[in-house]
N, C-alpha and C positions, 0 to 999 in steps of 0.2 A: 633702186635699192631693193631688199628682201620684202615680200610680203608676208612672210611667216618667220617664227622664231621668236625667241625670249628678248625681252627689252633690252639686257646686257649687251647680247650678240649684235641688235639692232644698232645701238649706239655706238658700238665698236665698229661697225660698218660706216655709219657716218663719219666718225673720226677718223678713220683708216683713209677714207676718199679725201679728206681735207687735209691730212698729215702728207701723205704720197704725193699728191699732184699740185697741191696748191701751198705747200710749205708753210702752213697755218695749223695751230694748235688751238681751235674756240672751245669755249667751255660751254657745253649742251646744258640750258636749265630744263628744257621741256621739248617732248617731240608729240606728234599724233599722227595716225593716218588717216587721210581724208577719204570720203565715199565709202560704199559699200563693198564690203570684201566679196572677191570673186577670184576663184583660182584661174581664170583664163586672161587677165590683165593686172598691170602695174599700178599699184595705186600712190598717188604722191605723198609725200610727208612734208608735213609742217615742223620746221625746227625751229626752236626759239634758243637763242643763245645769250648769253648773260651780258654782254657789251655791245655797244653801237658799233664800235670800233671794229671790234672783230667780224661783226656782219659787213662793213664796208669793205675791210680787207679780204673777205672771201668774196664779195661781189666784184671787185676789181680784178682778181686772180681768177674768175670764173671760165673766161675763156680758153685757158690753160687747160680745161678738161676735154676740149674738143678732140684732140690728138692723144688721148690714153684710153685705158680701159673703161673709163668713166665717160665714155663720149655720148652715153645716153642720158647722163644726169643733167638736169637743167636747174640753176640756180636763179630765184628772183626773189626780190623785195616783195614782203605782203604788205601793201597800204592799207591804210587805217581808212574808215569811210571818208572821215574830212579829206585826208591826203588824195584818196580817189576823185572827190568833187573837185579838189582844187587842180589836179591833174587834168580831169575832164575840161574845165575851164580855160586852162592853159591851152590846150590843144584847139579848142574852139577858136581861141584868139589866133593861134598860128596860123589854122586854116584861112581865117578871115583875112589876115596879114597876106597871104601867099598869093590869095587871089585879086586882093587890090593892089599890090606893089610886084608886079612880076620882073621887076629890074633888079631886085634884092633877092637873095637866099635866105630865107628865115630857117631857124633851127634852135632848139632846146638845149642849153648849156649850163650844167650846176643849177638847174631849176629856174632859169630866167631865158626869156626869150630873146636870142642874138641874132644878127644877122649880117651879112656880107655884099657887096656889090657882085653882081654877076658881069664877067668881063664878056666882050664880044669877039675879043680878037682870037684869031685861030693860032693855037700853040702859046709856047710861052714869050715870044716878042711880040710886042704892043708899041 
């Protein structure tokens, strides 16, 4: 988004992106620029939304930005230190399971480690 300009203009741009491409109208409660200001690079923006439902709806539709004028905009959830530690432990467990059990494919779905059997049949006919 923009590294310069007034607060109202910047909030307008964030809202415009979510309105045009994602068909969402989140209520922005706060935002701030991250990093040190420099004219030669784009600074990320941390946006705080008023409701968790708005955040989840935007994250679900974020893939729609790829083929738009906002293709360089990247949306991600900012995790708290506790959430980051929980995620780190889950990834460690996932890696361990993958090493021990090569006959299963392990993945994270909705915050839980899940698995499925790996089929050795070539093609769909087994």
